[in-house]
C-alpha positions, 0 to 999 in steps of 0.5 A: 963480267960473267956471261949471261945465260940464255933463258930456258924456252918454256914449252907451255907458251908460244911466241906470236909471229906478228907481235913477237909476244909470248902467251900461253898455248891455251889461247887460240889467238894472241891476246896482244894482237888477236893473231891466230897462230900458224900450224908451224911453231916458229923456231926459238931465237938463236943464242946471243954472242958470248959475253953479249946480251940477248938479241932484242925481239923484233916487233912491228907493233911494239908488243902492245895489247889489243884494245877492246878490253880493260885487261888488254886481252882481245875480245872474241869476234862475232860470227855473222853466220852464227847470229843469223842461225840463232835468229832463224831458230828463234823465229821457228820456235815462235811460229811453232808456239803460235800454231799450238796455241791457236789450233790445238788450244781451243780443242782442249776445252773452252770457258763459258762466256762471262754473264752479260758479255757479247761475242764479236761478229763472226765468232761463235760463243762457247755455249754454241760450240760446246753444248755441254757448257751451261750458264753459271748456276745451271746443271750441265747434266740436264736430261735430254728432251723427250722425243716428239709425240707421234701424230694422231691418226683418228679419234672417235667416241662411243656415243655422240648424244646421251641424256642424263637424269639429275645426278646421273652419270655416264662414262664415255669411251674414246678410241684413238690411234695410236692407242697410247695417245693421251686424251684430254676431256673438257665440258662446255658448261661445268655448271651442268655437266662435269667430266674427269680425266677418264671420260666420266660425265656427271649431270650436276644440273640444279635447274628445273629445265634441261641443259645441253652440254658438249663434252669434247675429247682432244688428242693431238690435233684431233677432237671428238664431241658428244652432246649431253642433255642434262635433265634438271632436278624437276624435269620429266617428273609428273604427278600422274601415274606412270603409263600402264603396261602395254601403253603405246608410245612413239619415238620423238625428238631423236634427230640422230636416232634413239638407242635401245639399251640392254639395261636402264642406263647409258652405261649399258650396251646398245642393242638396236636403234629407233627413229622418230615416228617408230611405235613401241609398247611401254612395258613399265617404268624402269626408274631413273627416267627409263622405260622398259619397252618392246618393239618389232625389230628387223625381220618382224622379231619382237625385241625388248629393251630400255629407252630414255623417257625423254624421247617417248611420247605416250598415247 
């Protein structure tokens, strides 16, 4: 019988030093016993004697495959250090995401609270933290509130007492500081005297008797008043002839003084002031309830002017 030749040793396989099995050099461990190969490759087995059979492989494990996989190959061992590093990395990532969403998220904008919802104690609502957020249906670009008006320093009128004939009128002038402060006018009895936004007072008294009305000007927390005597439609009229020129008259009923005007009407400027008991000379009836008079002024100077008939007693 011819001698059997020793099989040629392949260079792409290695023999496990533990179990004696051959496996591909692409494996880092023996797929049969999971043994890591040493750096020194074991020498090839010696040839068998002539005419004899190849020596059997010595194996303490009998060449059994490692249990743990269905195909007989060993499973990779789990490295505890790698697992711990992976867990630590995941924990750091979760912590970073939490910080981003809790600190940076609210700065990017907040949504308005739903209608009827209530905020928890200790937390502020979206409308309080962000004034630009408005309730649904309202404009978020509302104009800013006007600045508060400056305090009023003073308010005065150019007359504290006037008399108006039936249907007569007079414009009161208000002096207010600051000058651009709006003034509001009111009448205590609009059935006898009305006043408009410009301070124009009109006698609308339809009674036969004279009516006293108070006109009030208001600006801020300041007020000023003017007493207006509204003569009735028949008050002051007489069927007797008017006094002749040169008739003596006496001032009466003027508790605050009687202003002498430059014309027959309260809209004319005041040129002098008379008091109860002062004597005047009536020069004539100027119409509208006014007398043209003359009197002796300061320094003995004779002055001519106009006064209301209501404050002159004839005779």
